[in-house]
C-alpha positions in Angstrom: -107.4 115.4 275.1 -106.3 118.7 273.7 -106.7 119.4 270.0 -103.5 119.0 268.1 -103.1 121.0 264.8 -100.4 120.5 262.2 -98.8 123.6 260.9 -101.1 123.9 257.8 -104.1 123.5 260.1 -105.1 119.9 259.3 -106.8 118.1 262.3 -104.8 115.3 263.9 -107.5 114.2 266.3 -109.3 110.9 266.5 -112.9 110.7 265.8 -114.0 110.4 269.4 -112.7 113.9 270.3 -114.3 115.8 267.5 -115.6 119.2 268.4 -118.9 119.1 270.2 -121.9 120.9 268.7 -122.1 124.6 269.7 -125.1 126.0 271.5 -127.1 128.6 269.7 -125.4 132.0 270.1 -127.1 135.4 270.4 -126.3 137.8 267.6 -123.4 140.1 268.4 -124.8 143.5 269.6 -124.0 146.4 267.3 -121.6 148.9 268.7 -122.3 152.6 268.7 -119.9 155.4 267.9 -119.5 156.4 271.5 -117.8 153.1 272.3 -115.1 153.5 269.7 -111.7 154.9 270.4 -111.3 158.6 269.8 -110.6 159.5 266.2 -111.7 156.0 264.9 -114.9 155.6 262.9 -116.8 152.4 262.3 -116.4 150.9 258.9 -119.7 150.9 257.0 -118.7 147.4 255.8 -117.5 146.0 259.1 -119.2 143.5 261.4 -119.8 146.2 264.0 -121.9 148.2 261.7 -124.0 145.5 260.1 -126.4 143.0 261.7 -125.9 139.3 260.8 -128.2 138.0 258.0 -128.6 135.0 255.9 -127.2 136.9 252.9 -123.8 136.7 254.7 -123.5 133.1 253.6 -122.4 134.6 250.3 -119.0 134.9 252.0 -118.8 131.1 252.1 -119.9 130.7 248.5 -117.3 133.3 247.4 -114.7 130.9 248.8 -114.9 127.1 248.9 -118.6 126.9 249.9 -121.2 125.0 247.9 -124.9 125.8 247.3 -127.3 122.9 247.1 -130.9 123.1 246.0 -133.7 120.6 246.6 -137.4 121.4 245.7 -138.2 124.7 247.2 -135.3 124.8 249.6 -131.5 125.4 249.6 -128.5 124.7 251.8 -124.9 125.8 252.0 -122.0 123.4 252.8 -118.3 123.9 253.1 -115.4 121.6 253.7 -112.8 122.9 256.3 -109.4 121.7 257.4 -109.5 122.2 261.1 -111.7 121.5 264.1 -111.7 125.1 265.3 -113.3 126.2 262.1 -116.2 123.9 262.8 -116.8 125.6 266.2 -116.7 129.1 264.7 -118.9 128.3 261.7 -121.5 126.4 263.7 -121.8 129.3 266.1 -122.0 131.9 263.3 -124.6 129.9 261.3 -126.8 129.0 264.3 -126.8 132.7 265.4 -128.5 133.4 262.1 -131.3 130.9 262.9 -130.1 128.0 260.8 -130.0 124.3 261.7 -126.4 123.2 261.2 -124.7 119.8 261.2 -121.2 118.7 260.5 -119.3 115.4 260.0 -115.7 114.3 259.7 -114.3 113.5 256.3 -112.0 110.4 256.3 -108.9 110.1 254.2 -109.5 108.0 251.0 -107.6 104.7 251.4 -104.8 104.2 249.1 -105.4 101.7 246.3 -103.6 98.4 246.7 -101.0 97.8 243.9 -102.1 95.3 241.3 -99.6 92.6 240.5 -99.7 91.8 236.8 -100.1 88.1 236.2 -98.2 86.2 233.5 -98.9 83.0 231.6 -96.0 81.2 233.2 -97.3 78.4 235.4 -96.7 78.8 239.1 -94.7 75.7 239.3 -92.3 76.9 236.6 -91.5 80.3 238.2 -88.0 80.9 239.4 -87.3 82.8 242.6 -86.3 85.8 240.5 -89.6 85.8 238.6 -92.0 85.6 241.5 -93.4 88.9 242.7 -92.2 90.0 246.0 -94.3 89.2 249.0 -96.3 92.2 250.3 -94.7 93.9 253.3 -96.6 93.5 256.5 -98.7 96.5 257.5 -97.4 98.3 260.6 -99.6 98.4 263.7 -102.3 100.9 263.4 -102.2 101.0 259.6 -105.8 100.2 259.3 -106.7 103.0 261.7 -104.5 105.4 259.6 -106.6 104.6 256.5 -109.6 106.0 258.3 -108.1 109.1 259.9 -110.0 112.3 259.7 -108.5 114.8 257.3 -111.2 117.4 257.1 -114.7 118.3 258.3 -117.8 119.3 256.4 -120.1 121.9 257.8 -123.5 122.3 256.3 -126.9 123.9 257.0 -130.1 121.9 256.8 -132.2 122.5 253.6 -134.4 125.5 254.3 -136.7 127.7 252.4 -135.1 130.6 254.3 -132.1 130.3 252.0 -134.2 130.6 248.9 -133.4 134.3 248.7 -129.7 133.6 248.6 -130.2 130.7 246.1 -132.2 133.0 243.7 -129.3 135.5 243.5 -126.5 132.9 243.2 -124.3 133.0 241.3 -124.3 136.8 241.4 -125.7 138.3 238.2 -123.1 139.7 236.0 -120.4 138.6 238.4 -121.3 141.5 240.7 -120.4 140.1 244.1 -120.8 142.2 247.2 -118.7 141.6 250.3 -118.8 143.2 253.7 -117.5 142.5 257.2 -119.9 139.7 258.2 -119.5 137.9 254.8 -115.7 138.2 255.1 -115.8 136.9 258.6 -117.5 133.7 257.4 -115.0 133.4 254.6 -112.0 133.8 257.0 -113.6 131.2 259.4 -113.9 128.7 256.6 -110.7 129.2 254.6 -108.5 132.1 255.9 -105.0 131.6 257.0 -101.7 133.5 257.2 -99.5 133.5 254.1 -95.8 134.3 253.8 -96.8 137.3 251.8 -99.8 138.4 253.9 -103.1 136.7 254.5 -104.8 134.1 252.2 -108.5 133.5 251.5 -109.2 130.0 250.0 -111.0 130.1 246.7 -113.3 127.7 244.8 -111.0 125.3 242.8 -113.1 125.7 239.7 -112.2 129.4 239.5 -115.6 130.5 238.3 -115.8 133.4 240.8 -112.1 134.4 240.8 -112.8 137.6 238.8 -115.9 138.5 240.8 -114.1 137.9 244.1 -111.1 140.0 243.1 -113.4 142.9 242.1 -115.5 142.6 245.3 -112.4 142.6 247.5 -110.9 145.5 245.7 -114.1 147.5 246.3 -113.8 147.1 250.0 -110.1 148.1 250.1 -108.5 144.6 249.9 -106.9 144.3 246.5 -104.7 141.2 246.2 -103.5 138.5 243.8 -104.7 135.0 243.1 -102.1 132.4 243.8 -101.8 128.6 243.8 -104.0 126.8 246.2 -106.0 128.4 244.9 -106.1 131.4 247.2 -106.6 135.2 247.2 -103.6 136.7 248.9 -103.8 140.1 250.5 -100.5 141.8 251.3 -99.4 145.1 252.9 -99.7 146.4 256.4 -102.6 148.7 255.7 -104.6 146.1 253.8 -104.1 143.5 256.5 -105.2 146.1 259.1 -108.2 146.8 257.0 -109.1 143.1 256.8 -108.8 142.7 260.6 -111.1 145.7 261.1 -113.7 144.3 258.7 -113.9 140.8 260.1 -113.9 141.9 263.8 -112.7 140.3 266.9 -111.3 136.8 267.0 -113.7 134.1 268.0 -112.8 132.3 271.1 -112.3 129.0 269.3 -110.0 130.5 266.6 -106.2 130.3 267.2 -104.8 133.8 267.6 -102.0 133.3 265.1 -104.5 132.3 262.4 -107.0 135.1 262.7 -106.5 138.4 260.9 -104.6 140.8 263.2 -103.0 137.9 265.1 -99.3 137.2 265.6 -99.1 134.9 262.6 -101.2 137.0 260.3 
């Protein structure tokens, strides 16, 4: 059964057709200057110029990612809104030597309305006073309560992430971003926006200023808007973003990746 996406990217797929685990991928080979088109130089911050590393997971933490600590280990987790993001993130994280797992997040069932009881005996209630009978639930309502609305991708707890944990949150709010880190951020929470391209932010807003300064330093100044999201606008800036994050992963819809038709 093909994956069906709503316009905002929410998965509309039953549990049994969730994305399969992705096999470990080899790191992308670094390109050399001779392979680039004439007159084009590699960006010193782009994915083509930097080898993947565990420090790249800072790109997830700059957005909606979460850092967990347990004993002498750490892990990174992020909730995403579409199945294709699971595929891309699993491949990216496994290529960095991490054990990764994911699970669906079910919609929270609506609370049943509570009928306020009165002191009037039941046998004295008139037809007008009695509460209306609950409407019968339509077929499939029980299944709708459990439908998947998101996915959580997370690494296993590992001592290999202690270096990242020791430097997070970034001291003095000095966050550094480059192509590989932005690629993970886009894979987790990037989407076209009517004004340009939006990167999802942590709802608590603790890193908004640091993210703004870090993105500005790599040539991607933007504005923070409701969502919350960091919106990058302008043809040159969007071209710069597409250059930094690199080629679209096979699992990512073309219209949702920077440089695509919808971006």
